[in-house]
Wavefront OBJ file of the C-alpha trace (Angstrom):
o trace
v 37.072 65.457 23.021
v 38.955 62.239 22.601
v 38.216 61.251 26.212
v 34.524 62.011 25.816
v 34.382 59.894 22.655
v 35.975 56.995 24.472
v 33.410 57.268 27.290
v 30.482 57.288 24.821
v 31.796 54.221 22.998
v 32.276 52.353 26.238
v 28.695 53.129 27.271
v 27.402 51.772 23.947
v 29.433 48.629 24.390
v 28.086 48.266 27.913
v 24.509 48.520 26.669
v 25.192 45.882 24.040
v 26.778 43.623 26.623
v 23.884 44.148 29.020
v 21.370 43.257 26.313
v 23.343 40.132 25.460
v 23.548 39.181 29.157
v 19.785 39.632 29.510
v 19.213 37.533 26.398
v 21.442 34.756 27.727
v 19.722 34.920 31.111
v 16.340 34.477 29.431
v 17.667 31.521 27.442
v 19.132 30.045 30.622
v 15.807 30.391 32.432
v 13.944 28.768 29.537
v 16.449 25.908 29.490
v 16.041 25.431 33.234
v 12.252 25.214 32.812
v 12.668 22.655 30.017
v 15.112 20.710 32.190
v 12.639 20.593 35.093
v 9.871 19.414 32.759
v 12.181 16.755 31.350
v 13.080 15.593 34.868
v 9.394 15.318 35.756
v 8.689 13.299 32.611
v 11.671 11.088 33.398
v 10.369 10.475 36.924
v 6.933 9.607 35.574
v 8.477 7.255 33.030
v 10.530 5.566 35.731
v 7.447 5.152 37.927
v 5.482 3.699 35.010
v 8.350 1.350 34.191
v 8.503 0.247 37.817
v 4.771 -0.483 37.785
v 5.122 -2.447 34.551
v 7.980 -4.464 36.024
v 5.913 -5.290 39.105
v 2.966 -6.341 36.937
v 5.269 -8.455 34.794
v 6.699 -10.172 37.866
v 3.183 -10.851 39.155
v 2.125 -12.275 35.811
v 5.267 -14.394 35.598
v 4.553 -15.734 39.078
v 0.973 -16.581 38.116
v 2.120 -18.270 34.912
v 4.729 -20.251 36.793
v 2.161 -21.385 39.339
v -0.237 -22.422 36.589
v 2.529 -24.297 34.785
v 3.450 -26.102 37.993
v -0.186 -27.060 38.529
v -0.501 -28.291 34.945
v 2.739 -30.246 35.167
v 1.538 -31.865 38.376
v -1.688 -32.754 36.588
v 0.195 -34.084 33.539
v -1.202 -31.684 30.908
v 0.915 -29.737 28.434
v 0.544 -25.939 28.924
v 0.268 -25.379 25.169
v -3.139 -27.066 24.987
v -4.696 -24.777 27.566
v -6.730 -21.724 26.639
v -5.314 -18.215 27.228
v -5.573 -16.616 30.706
v -8.974 -15.249 31.632
v -10.965 -17.745 29.538
v -13.791 -19.848 31.046
v -11.988 -23.050 30.111
v -8.935 -22.030 32.132
v -11.115 -21.160 35.127
v -12.803 -24.566 34.925
v -9.418 -26.220 34.592
v -8.026 -24.359 37.618
v -11.068 -25.287 39.735
v -10.814 -28.862 38.508
v -7.098 -28.935 39.372
v -7.696 -27.598 42.869
v -10.410 -30.217 43.368
v -8.059 -32.910 42.100
v -5.333 -31.821 44.520
v -7.814 -31.808 47.393
v -8.974 -35.349 46.578
v -5.376 -36.539 46.325
v -4.624 -35.072 49.742
v -7.622 -36.937 51.192
v -6.723 -40.264 49.563
v -3.016 -40.081 50.350
v -3.232 -41.644 53.869
v -5.407 -44.510 52.614
v -3.527 -45.521 49.467
v 0.060 -46.401 48.723
v 1.220 -44.294 45.811
v 4.677 -45.845 45.749
v 3.442 -48.526 43.363
v 2.715 -45.950 40.676
v 5.921 -45.035 38.947
v 4.255 -42.617 36.532
v 1.775 -40.126 38.060
v 0.184 -39.458 34.682
v -0.710 -43.138 34.286
v -2.247 -43.161 37.762
v -4.481 -40.145 37.099
v -7.056 -42.003 34.957
v -7.414 -44.629 37.710
v -8.343 -41.902 40.157
v -10.516 -39.684 37.950
v -11.348 -41.256 34.582
v -14.037 -38.644 33.935
v -11.429 -35.877 33.910
v -9.690 -37.223 30.841
v -13.056 -37.607 29.136
v -13.924 -33.969 29.821
v -10.522 -32.907 28.523
v -11.000 -34.980 25.393
v -14.440 -33.427 24.896
v -12.945 -29.960 25.257
v -10.199 -30.822 22.792
v -12.760 -32.178 20.315
v -14.837 -28.996 20.603
v -11.733 -26.907 20.114
v -10.757 -28.999 17.089
v -14.239 -28.608 15.601
v -14.030 -24.846 16.004
v -10.641 -24.799 14.316
v -12.018 -26.874 11.441
v -14.964 -24.501 11.010
v -12.626 -21.533 11.024
v -10.417 -23.253 8.456
v -13.418 -23.879 6.209
v -14.491 -20.242 6.468
v -10.985 -19.092 5.630
v -10.859 -21.456 2.646
v -14.167 -20.105 1.333
v -12.965 -16.523 1.800
v -9.721 -17.336 0.001
v -11.623 -18.880 -2.906
v -13.843 -15.806 -3.170
v -10.773 -13.570 -3.150
v -9.206 -15.662 -5.926
v -12.381 -15.373 -8.004
v -12.520 -11.617 -7.503
v -8.838 -11.347 -8.406
v -9.378 -13.291 -11.642
v -12.339 -11.067 -12.551
v -10.290 -7.957 -11.886
v -7.430 -9.333 -13.995
v -9.794 -9.980 -16.918
v -11.335 -6.520 -16.583
v -7.874 -4.979 -16.437
v -6.877 -6.806 -19.625
v -9.980 -5.496 -21.402
v -9.273 -1.960 -20.245
v -5.653 -2.199 -21.391
v -6.690 -3.479 -24.830
v -9.269 -0.689 -25.124
v -6.655 1.907 -24.176
v -4.245 0.496 -26.768
v -6.913 0.616 -29.481
v -7.846 4.175 -28.564
v -4.194 5.200 -28.574
v -3.687 3.727 -32.049
v -6.871 5.394 -33.282
v -5.685 8.715 -31.883
v -2.326 8.375 -33.629
v -4.043 7.523 -36.927
v -6.401 10.477 -36.522
v -3.483 12.810 -35.896
v -1.707 11.578 -39.035
v -4.890 11.934 -41.082
v -5.374 15.438 -39.723
v -1.863 16.422 -40.755
v -2.363 14.893 -44.201
v -5.672 16.655 -44.816
v -4.259 19.943 -43.577
v -1.488 19.722 -46.187
v -3.995 18.720 -48.870
v -6.127 21.686 -47.894
v -3.131 23.966 -48.267
v -2.475 22.564 -51.763
v -6.130 23.009 -52.723
v -6.058 26.601 -51.515
v -2.916 27.223 -53.574
v -4.615 25.797 -56.677
v -7.676 27.913 -55.975
v -5.567 31.049 -55.788
v -3.960 30.192 -59.137
v -7.357 29.571 -60.745
v -8.745 32.816 -59.359
v -5.718 34.638 -60.689
v -6.259 33.154 -64.146
v -9.962 34.069 -64.030
v -9.187 37.616 -63.059
v -6.668 37.917 -65.897
v -9.136 36.397 -68.409
v -6.958 33.413 -69.355
v -9.044 30.746 -67.598
v -11.355 30.113 -70.584
v -8.455 29.516 -72.958
v -5.935 27.844 -70.685
v -7.982 25.931 -68.048
v -5.698 23.675 -66.019
v -2.947 23.697 -68.594
v -1.371 26.898 -67.285
v -0.878 25.575 -63.718
v 2.739 25.834 -62.718
v 4.629 22.626 -63.265
v 6.516 23.090 -60.006
v 3.269 22.927 -58.027
v 2.205 19.695 -59.765
v 5.620 18.155 -59.198
v 5.603 19.151 -55.528
v 2.114 17.692 -55.122
v 3.185 14.362 -56.604
v 6.314 14.263 -54.451
v 4.238 15.004 -51.362
v 1.800 12.189 -52.170
v 4.705 9.795 -52.661
v 6.145 10.736 -49.276
v 2.744 10.268 -47.634
v 2.453 6.797 -49.186
v 5.925 5.849 -47.939
v 5.142 7.003 -44.398
v 1.859 5.104 -44.143
v 3.323 1.981 -45.769
v 6.260 2.058 -43.348
v 4.066 2.442 -40.280
v 1.497 -0.084 -41.517
v -1.477 1.922 -40.336
v -3.078 2.833 -43.674
v -3.240 0.504 -46.648
v -2.063 1.299 -50.164
v -5.641 1.494 -51.421
v -6.433 4.267 -48.962
v -3.425 6.274 -50.124
v -4.600 5.832 -53.729
v -8.015 7.181 -52.733
v -6.320 10.213 -51.210
v -4.383 10.730 -54.467
v -7.574 10.468 -56.530
v -9.331 13.011 -54.340
v -6.411 15.398 -54.777
v -6.398 15.042 -58.572
v -10.193 15.577 -58.720
v -9.841 18.784 -56.792
l 1 2 3 4 5 6 7 8 9 10 11 12 13 14 15 16 17 18 19 20 21 22 23 24 25 26 27 28 29 30 31 32 33 34 35 36 37 38 39 40 41 42 43 44 45 46 47 48 49 50 51 52 53 54 55 56 57 58 59 60 61 62 63 64 65 66 67 68 69 70 71 72 73 74 75 76 77 78 79 80 81 82 83 84 85 86 87 88 89 90 91 92 93 94 95 96 97 98 99 100 101 102 103 104 105 106 107 108 109 110 111 112 113 114 115 116 117 118 119 120 121 122 123 124 125 126 127 128 129 130 131 132 133 134 135 136 137 138 139 140 141 142 143 144 145 146 147 148 149 150 151 152 153 154 155 156 157 158 159 160 161 162 163 164 165 166 167 168 169 170 171 172 173 174 175 176 177 178 179 180 181 182 183 184 185 186 187 188 189 190 191 192 193 194 195 196 197 198 199 200 201 202 203 204 205 206 207 208 209 210 211 212 213 214 215 216 217 218 219 220 221 222 223 224 225 226 227 228 229 230 231 232 233 234 235 236 237 238 239 240 241 242 243 244 245 246 247 248 249 250 251 252 253 254 255 256 257 258 259 260 261 262 263
């Protein structure tokens, strides 16, 4: 029996181990799939990066060539429009034409007398500088117009901001007034609720006197002195509270006392 029990336990352990091995094999297969996908994405990223590097090198070469052409012409690269603009295309065509004319005039003219090539350029093509100046003036006019539009927009934004600030101040003052009115209403509600309780107590006393037949003889004289004293003390406390908070004047508290005595 002991041997059979040992065999059964070992079979159960084997099943557990087999299930764990299958589970780990599934996890391993899933990880391998993820790894292959990651490798593919990495290859695509490397290819894209290689393409970007080639494009960057091409663009750098183009920029360098344009800068060399502009330096040969004597124009600062910062004053030229961005790549792809019509002005840059005109400038490139104009530069190529200028280089072609220089190559034609080189055998017939001695350029050794000109120490500064920029100073010699106007002697060769004075109209080129005029066209450049016209382009610069047009560009300056556009910048001035844009500056004026931005100034007008800024002024409108300032005006709107001032209007919003004034409206916000009005709303804040209205909220403060409503909050104070709400607090005063809550205090008045509490006061009138207590006065109502006192009036109900007096009414119960009067009804008790009427039912006992002593109301005609006694009237208000038989009211308990403790109730009158408590009423006066309560009115004094109410006056102190309102005088301390400064929300209700002394005359209004006197009116409340008169209404209580009349009741």
